[in-house]
C-alpha positions as a Markdown table, in Angstrom:
| # | Residue | x | y | z |
|---|---|---|---|---|
| 1 | Met | 0.0 | 0.0 | 0.0 |
| 2 | Lys | 1.5 | 3.3 | -1.1 |
| 3 | Phe | 1.6 | 6.3 | 1.2 |
| 4 | Glu | 3.2 | 9.7 | 1.3 |
| 5 | Leu | 4.1 | 12.0 | 4.3 |
| 6 | Asn | 4.4 | 15.6 | 3.2 |
| 7 | Lys | 5.2 | 17.9 | 6.1 |
| 8 | Asp | 2.5 | 16.9 | 8.6 |
| 9 | Val | 0.0 | 15.4 | 6.1 |
| 10 | Leu | -0.1 | 11.7 | 5.7 |
| 11 | Thr | -1.8 | 10.5 | 2.4 |
| 12 | Ile | -2.6 | 6.9 | 1.9 |
| 13 | Tyr | -3.4 | 5.7 | -1.7 |
| 14 | Leu | -5.9 | 2.8 | -2.0 |
| 15 | Glu | -6.5 | 0.8 | -5.2 |
| 16 | Gly | -9.0 | -1.6 | -6.7 |
| 17 | Glu | -12.2 | -2.9 | -4.9 |
| 18 | Phe | -12.7 | -2.4 | -1.2 |
| 19 | Asn | -15.1 | -5.2 | -0.2 |
| 20 | Ser | -15.9 | -7.8 | 2.5 |
| 21 | Ser | -13.2 | -10.2 | 1.3 |
| 22 | Asn | -10.3 | -7.7 | 1.7 |
| 23 | Ala | -11.6 | -4.9 | 4.0 |
| 24 | Glu | -10.1 | -6.4 | 7.2 |
| 25 | Gln | -6.7 | -6.8 | 5.5 |
| 26 | Ile | -6.7 | -3.3 | 4.1 |
| 27 | Gly | -7.7 | -2.0 | 7.5 |
| 28 | Gln | -4.8 | -3.7 | 9.1 |
| 29 | Glu | -2.4 | -2.3 | 6.5 |
| 30 | Ile | -3.7 | 1.2 | 7.1 |
| 31 | Asp | -3.3 | 0.7 | 10.9 |
| 32 | Lys | 0.4 | -0.3 | 10.4 |
| 33 | Ile | 1.0 | 3.0 | 8.5 |
| 34 | Val | -0.8 | 5.3 | 10.8 |
| 35 | Asn | 0.7 | 3.7 | 13.9 |
| 36 | Lys | 4.2 | 4.2 | 12.5 |
| 37 | Glu | 4.1 | 7.7 | 11.1 |
| 38 | Lys | 3.7 | 11.0 | 12.9 |
| 39 | Phe | 1.2 | 13.4 | 11.3 |
| 40 | Asn | -1.5 | 16.0 | 12.0 |
| 41 | Lys | -3.8 | 15.3 | 9.1 |
| 42 | Leu | -4.8 | 12.0 | 7.5 |
| 43 | Val | -5.9 | 11.8 | 3.9 |
| 44 | Met | -7.2 | 8.8 | 2.0 |
| 45 | Asp | -6.8 | 9.1 | -1.8 |
| 46 | Leu | -9.4 | 6.9 | -3.6 |
| 47 | Ala | -8.5 | 7.9 | -7.2 |
| 48 | Lys | -7.9 | 4.2 | -8.1 |
| 49 | Val | -10.7 | 2.7 | -6.0 |
| 50 | Ser | -13.5 | 1.3 | -8.3 |
| 51 | Tyr | -15.9 | -0.1 | -5.6 |
| 52 | Ile | -16.6 | 0.1 | -1.9 |
| 53 | Ser | -18.9 | -2.1 | 0.2 |
| 54 | Ser | -20.3 | -1.7 | 3.7 |
| 55 | Ala | -17.3 | -3.5 | 5.1 |
| 56 | Gly | -15.0 | -0.9 | 3.5 |
| 57 | Leu | -17.2 | 1.9 | 4.9 |
| 58 | Arg | -16.7 | 0.6 | 8.4 |
| 59 | Val | -12.9 | 0.9 | 8.0 |
| 60 | Phe | -13.3 | 4.6 | 7.0 |
| 61 | Leu | -15.7 | 5.1 | 9.9 |
| 62 | Lys | -13.2 | 3.7 | 12.4 |
| 63 | Leu | -10.6 | 6.1 | 11.1 |
| 64 | Lys | -12.9 | 9.0 | 11.5 |
| 65 | Gln | -13.5 | 8.1 | 15.1 |
| 66 | Arg | -9.8 | 8.0 | 15.7 |
| 67 | Tyr | -8.8 | 11.2 | 13.8 |
| 68 | Asp | -10.5 | 14.5 | 13.8 |
| 69 | Asn | -8.4 | 16.0 | 11.0 |
| 70 | Tyr | -9.3 | 13.4 | 8.4 |
| 71 | Ser | -10.5 | 13.5 | 4.8 |
| 72 | Ile | -11.2 | 11.4 | 1.7 |
| 73 | Ile | -10.3 | 12.7 | -1.7 |
| 74 | Asn | -10.6 | 11.8 | -5.4 |
| 75 | Ala | -13.6 | 9.5 | -4.9 |
| 76 | Ser | -15.0 | 8.4 | -8.3 |
| 77 | Leu | -18.6 | 9.4 | -9.0 |
| 78 | Glu | -19.8 | 5.8 | -8.2 |
| 79 | Val | -17.8 | 5.6 | -5.0 |
| 80 | Tyr | -18.9 | 9.1 | -4.0 |
| 81 | Asp | -22.6 | 8.1 | -4.5 |
| 82 | Val | -22.1 | 5.3 | -2.0 |
| 83 | Phe | -20.7 | 7.7 | 0.6 |
| 84 | Gln | -23.6 | 10.1 | -0.1 |
| 85 | Met | -26.4 | 7.5 | 0.0 |
| 86 | Thr | -25.1 | 6.2 | 3.3 |
| 87 | Gly | -24.7 | 9.6 | 5.0 |
| 88 | Phe | -20.9 | 9.6 | 5.2 |
| 89 | Thr | -20.7 | 12.9 | 3.3 |
| 90 | Asn | -22.5 | 14.5 | 6.3 |
| 91 | Met | -20.1 | 13.0 | 8.8 |
| 92 | Met | -16.7 | 13.6 | 7.2 |
| 93 | Asp | -14.9 | 15.6 | 4.5 |
| 94 | Ile | -15.2 | 13.7 | 1.2 |
| 95 | Lys | -14.3 | 15.1 | -2.2 |
| 96 | Lys | -15.1 | 13.7 | -5.6 |
| 97 | Ala | -12.5 | 13.2 | -8.2 |
| 98 | Leu | -12.7 | 16.1 | -10.7 |
| 99 | Arg | -13.9 | 15.5 | -14.2 |
| 100 | Lys | -11.2 | 16.3 | -16.7 |
| 101 | Val | -12.1 | 18.5 | -19.8 |
| 102 | Asp | -10.0 | 19.6 | -22.7 |
| 103 | Val | -10.5 | 23.2 | -23.7 |
| 104 | Ser | -7.5 | 23.5 | -25.9 |
| 105 | His | -9.6 | 23.6 | -29.1 |
| 106 | Ala | -12.8 | 25.0 | -27.6 |
| 107 | Glu | -14.4 | 28.3 | -28.6 |
| 108 | Val | -13.7 | 31.2 | -26.3 |
| 109 | Ile | -17.0 | 32.9 | -25.7 |
| 110 | Gly | -16.0 | 35.2 | -22.8 |
| 111 | Glu | -12.7 | 36.3 | -21.3 |
| 112 | Gly | -11.8 | 38.4 | -18.2 |
| 113 | Phe | -9.0 | 39.1 | -15.8 |
| 114 | Phe | -9.9 | 36.3 | -13.5 |
| 115 | Ser | -11.5 | 33.7 | -15.8 |
| 116 | Thr | -12.1 | 32.5 | -19.4 |
| 117 | Val | -15.4 | 30.9 | -20.6 |
| 118 | Tyr | -15.3 | 28.2 | -23.3 |
| 119 | Arg | -18.0 | 26.4 | -25.2 |
| 120 | Leu | -17.4 | 22.7 | -25.4 |
| 121 | Asp | -20.5 | 21.9 | -27.4 |
| 122 | Lys | -23.9 | 23.3 | -28.2 |
| 123 | Asp | -25.2 | 22.9 | -24.6 |
| 124 | Thr | -22.1 | 22.9 | -22.5 |
| 125 | Ile | -19.8 | 25.8 | -21.4 |
| 126 | Val | -16.9 | 25.8 | -19.0 |
| 127 | Lys | -15.7 | 28.7 | -16.9 |
| 128 | Val | -12.0 | 28.2 | -16.3 |
| 129 | Phe | -10.3 | 30.2 | -13.4 |
| 130 | Asn | -7.1 | 31.9 | -14.4 |
| 131 | Arg | -6.0 | 32.9 | -10.9 |
| 132 | Thr | -7.9 | 30.5 | -8.5 |
| 133 | Ser | -6.6 | 27.0 | -7.7 |
| 134 | Asp | -8.7 | 26.5 | -4.6 |
| 135 | Ala | -11.6 | 24.1 | -5.1 |
| 136 | Asp | -13.1 | 25.1 | -1.7 |
| 137 | Gln | -13.2 | 28.8 | -2.9 |
| 138 | Ile | -14.9 | 27.7 | -6.1 |
| 139 | Gln | -17.4 | 25.6 | -4.2 |
| 140 | Arg | -18.2 | 28.7 | -2.1 |
| 141 | Glu | -19.0 | 30.6 | -5.3 |
| 142 | Leu | -21.3 | 27.8 | -6.4 |
| 143 | Arg | -23.2 | 28.0 | -3.0 |
| 144 | Leu | -23.5 | 31.8 | -3.5 |
| 145 | Ala | -24.9 | 31.3 | -7.0 |
| 146 | Lys | -27.5 | 28.8 | -5.7 |
| 147 | Glu | -28.5 | 31.1 | -2.9 |
| 148 | Ala | -29.2 | 33.9 | -5.5 |
| 149 | Phe | -31.0 | 31.5 | -7.8 |
| 150 | Val | -33.3 | 30.3 | -5.0 |
| 151 | Leu | -34.2 | 33.9 | -4.2 |
| 152 | Gly | -35.1 | 34.7 | -7.8 |
| 153 | Val | -32.0 | 36.1 | -9.3 |
| 154 | Pro | -31.5 | 34.6 | -12.8 |
| 155 | Thr | -28.3 | 32.6 | -12.4 |
| 156 | Ala | -26.9 | 29.8 | -14.5 |
| 157 | Ile | -26.5 | 26.9 | -12.1 |
| 158 | Ser | -23.4 | 24.8 | -12.6 |
| 159 | Phe | -23.3 | 21.0 | -12.4 |
| 160 | Asp | -19.7 | 20.4 | -11.3 |
| 161 | Ile | -16.2 | 21.6 | -10.7 |
| 162 | Val | -13.8 | 20.3 | -13.4 |
| 163 | Gln | -10.1 | 20.1 | -14.1 |
| 164 | Ala | -9.1 | 21.9 | -17.3 |
| 165 | Gly | -5.4 | 21.1 | -17.8 |
| 166 | Asp | -3.6 | 22.6 | -14.7 |
| 167 | Lys | -6.5 | 24.9 | -13.9 |
| 168 | Leu | -9.9 | 24.5 | -12.2 |
| 169 | Gly | -13.2 | 25.3 | -13.9 |
| 170 | Val | -17.0 | 25.1 | -13.5 |
| 171 | Met | -19.2 | 23.2 | -15.9 |
| 172 | Phe | -22.5 | 24.6 | -17.0 |
| 173 | Glu | -24.7 | 22.2 | -18.9 |
| 174 | Met | -28.0 | 22.7 | -20.8 |
| 175 | Leu | -26.9 | 26.2 | -21.5 |
| 176 | Asp | -27.2 | 27.0 | -25.2 |
| 177 | Cys | -26.3 | 30.7 | -25.0 |
| 178 | Ala | -24.1 | 33.6 | -26.0 |
| 179 | Ser | -22.5 | 36.3 | -23.9 |
| 180 | Leu | -24.3 | 39.6 | -23.6 |
| 181 | Lys | -21.2 | 41.2 | -25.0 |
| 182 | Asn | -21.6 | 39.3 | -28.3 |
| 183 | Val | -25.4 | 39.8 | -28.4 |
| 184 | Leu | -24.9 | 43.6 | -28.1 |
| 185 | Leu | -22.2 | 43.7 | -30.8 |
| 186 | Glu | -24.1 | 41.4 | -33.2 |
| 187 | Asp | -27.7 | 42.3 | -32.7 |
| 188 | Lys | -27.8 | 46.1 | -33.4 |
| 189 | Lys | -31.5 | 46.0 | -34.1 |
| 190 | His | -32.3 | 45.1 | -30.5 |
| 191 | Tyr | -29.3 | 47.0 | -28.9 |
| 192 | Gln | -31.4 | 49.5 | -26.9 |
| 193 | Glu | -33.9 | 46.8 | -25.8 |
| 194 | Asn | -31.0 | 44.6 | -24.6 |
| 195 | Leu | -29.5 | 47.5 | -22.7 |
| 196 | Lys | -32.9 | 48.0 | -21.0 |
| 197 | Lys | -32.9 | 44.3 | -20.0 |
| 198 | Tyr | -29.4 | 44.7 | -18.7 |
| 199 | Ala | -30.5 | 47.7 | -16.5 |
| 200 | Met | -33.5 | 45.7 | -15.3 |
| 201 | Leu | -31.3 | 42.8 | -14.4 |
| 202 | Leu | -29.2 | 45.1 | -12.2 |
| 203 | Lys | -32.3 | 46.4 | -10.5 |
| 204 | Lys | -33.5 | 42.8 | -10.0 |
| 205 | Ile | -30.2 | 42.0 | -8.3 |
| 206 | Asn | -30.2 | 45.1 | -6.2 |
| 207 | Thr | -33.8 | 44.8 | -4.9 |
| 208 | Thr | -33.6 | 41.1 | -4.0 |
| 209 | Glu | -33.2 | 40.7 | -0.2 |
| 210 | Cys | -30.9 | 38.1 | 1.3 |
| 211 | Leu | -30.5 | 37.4 | 5.0 |
| 212 | Asn | -28.0 | 34.5 | 4.7 |
| 213 | Pro | -25.1 | 35.4 | 7.0 |
| 214 | Glu | -22.7 | 33.6 | 4.7 |
| 215 | Ile | -23.1 | 36.3 | 2.1 |
| 216 | Pro | -20.5 | 39.1 | 2.9 |
| 217 | Asp | -21.5 | 42.7 | 3.5 |
| 218 | Ile | -19.9 | 44.8 | 0.7 |
| 219 | Lys | -19.7 | 47.9 | 2.9 |
| 220 | Lys | -17.5 | 46.1 | 5.3 |
| 221 | Leu | -15.3 | 44.9 | 2.4 |
| 222 | Tyr | -14.9 | 48.5 | 1.3 |
| 223 | Phe | -13.9 | 49.6 | 4.8 |
| 224 | Lys | -11.2 | 46.8 | 4.6 |
| 225 | Lys | -10.1 | 48.1 | 1.2 |
| 226 | Leu | -9.9 | 51.6 | 2.5 |
| 227 | Glu | -7.7 | 50.5 | 5.4 |
| 228 | Glu | -5.4 | 48.7 | 3.0 |
| 229 | Ile | -4.8 | 51.8 | 0.9 |
| 230 | Lys | -4.7 | 54.2 | 3.9 |
| 231 | Lys | -0.9 | 54.7 | 3.5 |
| 232 | His | -1.4 | 55.8 | -0.1 |
| 233 | Leu | -3.9 | 58.6 | 0.8 |
| 234 | Glu | -3.4 | 61.9 | 2.5 |
| 235 | Asp | -5.0 | 61.7 | 5.9 |
| 236 | Lys | -7.7 | 64.3 | 5.4 |
| 237 | Tyr | -8.9 | 62.4 | 2.3 |
| 238 | Tyr | -8.7 | 59.1 | 4.1 |
| 239 | Gln | -10.8 | 60.5 | 6.9 |
| 240 | Lys | -13.3 | 62.0 | 4.4 |
| 241 | Ala | -13.6 | 58.8 | 2.5 |
| 242 | Lys | -14.2 | 56.9 | 5.7 |
| 243 | Lys | -16.9 | 59.3 | 6.8 |
| 244 | Leu | -18.7 | 59.0 | 3.4 |
| 245 | Leu | -18.6 | 55.2 | 3.5 |
| 246 | Glu | -20.1 | 55.3 | 7.0 |
| 247 | Ser | -23.0 | 57.5 | 5.7 |
| 248 | Ile | -24.1 | 54.8 | 3.1 |
| 249 | Pro | -27.2 | 53.1 | 4.4 |
| 250 | Asp | -26.9 | 49.4 | 5.3 |
| 251 | Arg | -29.0 | 47.1 | 3.2 |
| 252 | Lys | -29.5 | 43.3 | 2.8 |
| 253 | Thr | -30.1 | 43.3 | -0.9 |
| 254 | Phe | -27.8 | 41.6 | -3.4 |
| 255 | Val | -24.8 | 43.3 | -5.0 |
| 256 | His | -23.2 | 41.2 | -7.8 |
| 257 | Gly | -20.0 | 43.2 | -7.7 |
| 258 | Asp | -18.7 | 42.6 | -11.2 |
| 259 | Cys | -21.8 | 42.7 | -13.5 |
| 260 | His | -20.2 | 43.8 | -16.8 |
| 261 | Phe | -21.6 | 42.3 | -20.0 |
| 262 | Lys | -19.0 | 39.5 | -20.3 |
| 263 | Asn | -20.4 | 38.0 | -17.0 |
| 264 | Ile | -23.9 | 37.7 | -18.4 |
| 265 | Met | -25.1 | 34.9 | -20.7 |
| 266 | Val | -28.2 | 35.3 | -22.9 |
| 267 | Gln | -30.3 | 32.2 | -23.6 |
| 268 | Asn | -33.6 | 32.6 | -25.5 |
| 269 | Gly | -33.7 | 36.2 | -24.6 |
| 270 | Glu | -33.2 | 35.5 | -20.9 |
| 271 | Phe | -30.2 | 37.1 | -19.1 |
| 272 | Leu | -28.3 | 34.7 | -16.8 |
| 273 | Leu | -25.3 | 35.5 | -14.5 |
| 274 | Ile | -22.4 | 33.1 | -14.5 |
| 275 | Asp | -19.8 | 34.8 | -12.3 |
| 276 | Met | -20.8 | 34.9 | -8.6 |
| 277 | Asp | -17.6 | 35.0 | -6.6 |
| 278 | Thr | -18.0 | 38.7 | -5.8 |
| 279 | Leu | -21.6 | 38.3 | -4.6 |
| 280 | Ser | -22.4 | 40.3 | -1.5 |
| 281 | Val | -25.2 | 42.4 | 0.1 |
| 282 | Gly | -25.4 | 46.1 | 0.4 |
| 283 | His | -26.5 | 49.4 | -1.1 |
| 284 | Pro | -26.9 | 49.6 | -4.9 |
| 285 | Ile | -24.3 | 52.3 | -5.2 |
| 286 | Phe | -21.6 | 49.6 | -4.7 |
| 287 | Glu | -23.0 | 47.7 | -7.7 |
| 288 | Leu | -22.9 | 50.8 | -9.9 |
| 289 | Ala | -19.4 | 51.7 | -8.7 |
| 290 | Ala | -18.2 | 48.2 | -9.6 |
| 291 | Ile | -19.3 | 48.4 | -13.2 |
| 292 | Tyr | -18.0 | 52.0 | -13.7 |
| 293 | Ala | -14.5 | 50.5 | -13.2 |
| 294 | Pro | -14.3 | 48.1 | -16.2 |
| 295 | Tyr | -16.4 | 50.3 | -18.5 |
| 296 | Cys | -14.8 | 53.7 | -17.8 |
| 297 | Ala | -12.1 | 53.9 | -15.0 |
| 298 | Phe | -9.5 | 51.6 | -16.6 |
| 299 | Asn | -9.6 | 53.6 | -19.8 |
| 300 | Glu | -8.9 | 57.0 | -18.1 |
| 301 | Asp | -5.2 | 56.2 | -17.6 |
| 302 | Glu | -4.9 | 53.4 | -20.1 |
| 303 | Pro | -6.6 | 54.5 | -23.4 |
| 304 | Gly | -7.6 | 51.5 | -25.4 |
| 305 | Asn | -8.2 | 49.2 | -22.4 |
| 306 | Ser | -11.8 | 48.6 | -23.6 |
| 307 | Val | -10.5 | 47.4 | -26.9 |
| 308 | Lys | -8.3 | 44.9 | -25.2 |
| 309 | Phe | -10.7 | 43.8 | -22.6 |
| 310 | Phe | -14.1 | 44.1 | -24.3 |
| 311 | Gly | -13.3 | 44.4 | -28.0 |
| 312 | Ile | -15.1 | 47.8 | -28.2 |
| 313 | Lys | -13.9 | 51.4 | -28.3 |
| 314 | Asp | -13.4 | 53.3 | -25.0 |
| 315 | Glu | -16.1 | 55.8 | -26.0 |
| 316 | Asp | -18.5 | 53.0 | -26.8 |
| 317 | Ala | -17.9 | 51.5 | -23.4 |
| 318 | Lys | -18.5 | 54.8 | -21.7 |
| 319 | Asn | -21.7 | 55.4 | -23.6 |
| 320 | Leu | -22.9 | 51.9 | -22.8 |
| 321 | Tyr | -22.3 | 52.5 | -19.1 |
| 322 | Asn | -24.1 | 55.9 | -19.1 |
| 323 | Thr | -27.1 | 54.6 | -21.0 |
| 324 | Val | -27.5 | 51.6 | -18.7 |
| 325 | Leu | -27.3 | 54.0 | -15.7 |
| 326 | Asp | -30.0 | 56.3 | -17.2 |
| 327 | Leu | -32.2 | 53.3 | -17.8 |
| 328 | Tyr | -31.6 | 52.1 | -14.3 |
| 329 | Phe | -32.7 | 55.4 | -12.8 |
| 330 | Gly | -35.2 | 56.4 | -15.4 |
| 331 | Lys | -33.3 | 59.7 | -15.8 |
| 332 | Asp | -29.9 | 61.3 | -16.0 |
| 333 | Ile | -28.4 | 61.7 | -12.5 |
| 334 | Lys | -25.4 | 63.9 | -13.1 |
| 335 | Glu | -24.5 | 64.4 | -9.4 |
| 336 | Gly | -25.3 | 60.8 | -8.6 |
| 337 | Lys | -22.9 | 59.6 | -11.3 |
| 338 | Asp | -20.1 | 61.7 | -9.7 |
| 339 | Lys | -20.8 | 60.0 | -6.4 |
| 340 | Ile | -20.7 | 56.6 | -8.0 |
| 341 | Arg | -17.4 | 57.5 | -9.6 |
| 342 | Leu | -16.0 | 58.6 | -6.2 |
| 343 | Leu | -16.8 | 55.2 | -4.7 |
| 344 | Ser | -15.4 | 53.4 | -7.7 |
| 345 | Tyr | -12.0 | 55.2 | -7.3 |
| 346 | Ile | -11.6 | 53.9 | -3.8 |
| 347 | His | -11.9 | 50.4 | -5.4 |
| 348 | Met | -9.6 | 51.3 | -8.2 |
| 349 | Val | -6.8 | 52.6 | -5.9 |
| 350 | Trp | -7.1 | 49.3 | -3.9 |
| 351 | Trp | -7.3 | 47.2 | -7.1 |
| 352 | Asn | -4.2 | 48.8 | -8.5 |
| 353 | Arg | -2.1 | 48.3 | -5.3 |
| 354 | Val | -3.1 | 44.6 | -5.2 |
| 355 | Asn | -2.9 | 43.6 | -8.8 |
| 356 | Glu | -0.6 | 46.1 | -10.5 |
| 357 | Pro | 1.5 | 47.7 | -7.7 |
| 358 | Asn | 4.0 | 49.1 | -10.2 |
| 359 | Asn | 1.4 | 51.0 | -12.3 |
| 360 | Asn | 2.0 | 54.4 | -10.8 |
| 361 | Val | 0.3 | 56.2 | -13.7 |
| 362 | Arg | -3.1 | 54.6 | -12.9 |
| 363 | Leu | -2.5 | 55.0 | -9.1 |
| 364 | Glu | -1.9 | 58.7 | -9.5 |
| 365 | Gly | -4.8 | 59.2 | -11.9 |
| 366 | Cys | -7.3 | 57.4 | -9.8 |
| 367 | Arg | -6.1 | 59.1 | -6.6 |
| 368 | Ser | -6.2 | 62.6 | -8.1 |
| 369 | Arg | -9.8 | 62.1 | -9.3 |
| 370 | Leu | -10.8 | 60.6 | -6.0 |
| 371 | Tyr | -9.4 | 63.7 | -4.2 |
| 372 | Glu | -11.2 | 66.0 | -6.6 |
| 373 | Leu | -14.5 | 64.3 | -5.8 |
| 374 | Leu | -13.9 | 64.1 | -2.1 |
| 375 | Asp | -13.4 | 67.9 | -2.1 |
| 376 | Lys | -16.7 | 68.3 | -4.0 |
| 377 | Tyr | -19.2 | 66.1 | -2.1 |
| 378 | Asn | -20.2 | 65.6 | 1.6 |
| 379 | Asp | -22.4 | 62.5 | 1.1 |
| 380 | Leu | -23.0 | 59.6 | -1.3 |
| 381 | Asp | -26.7 | 59.9 | -1.5 |
| 382 | Ile | -27.8 | 58.9 | -5.1 |
| 383 | Gly | -31.5 | 59.0 | -4.4 |
| 384 | Ile | -32.2 | 55.2 | -3.8 |
């Protein structure tokens, strides 16, 4: 029986069938290993186990009774189903083996800073994470998506986490769709109608109440961002920004947090969200500040960014943003747009320091515009 001790994690690799004829022997071999090695966590790797009986389950149960820090990984779908039907998944940490998919020749239908979306076939798309390698973090995003879906937010529900080369992804099936970006670019006849649907989707998100304590409060997240950039701000502006953040009313309605048109799929005229890792609750101003960043703020110090990121001209991206905002409010809110920009620049200064710390041009540009707006306004009231 193969095993590996990596730092304080002992991993034991099992193979073949685990049934009544060999369960006792396998249990004894496992005991020899665990009694000899010193470790803090025990992991059973079942990647090569094809079958498990009740006798095998009893071996795993005894191990769970002996070790608190204990998990089972790489269980095949068939083996995982046995664990699930017998209630073992409620008693211990058990993870399925990830389904492997090949996206090397797949059509790219959406691409962003953190992920790329591929179409595998007519009804199947895969969202591959470029900067996330933590399956637990992805699983958290899936839980957030299901929470939003249950509460009526139109969200594409994924079926599984998959392995795409050396990256992790999420599989969406029964989803014959196109990105809103492509729909807007290709269907000029219904452009205005689709922008109105976009604005109404934002309103639907921002008026759906959620009391689940697992969903983070975006206002608290912004306070954390502000603290992280404190040393990059003059104290009087830091204090003013803090005061304005405090003045924003608390709400328990959803904020998507990254609802640009590449994160929305269109299926038979219905808009569906596919990227939910930034889901939170809070005031709608945070939503609108979040979409100002990709459509407008990044272009202000890096002309042509919209062409690289969205495939459209900077001016077109800005016009799209302003039109959606006018449709969202039912009117042009000039002062409100300034206040939304102010909040967005807090995020932009933070984003720049975390993701592009050497981009001093963007840092100086966003900071100077933030200072200008902080001098101009004493509240962030946008009328909602």
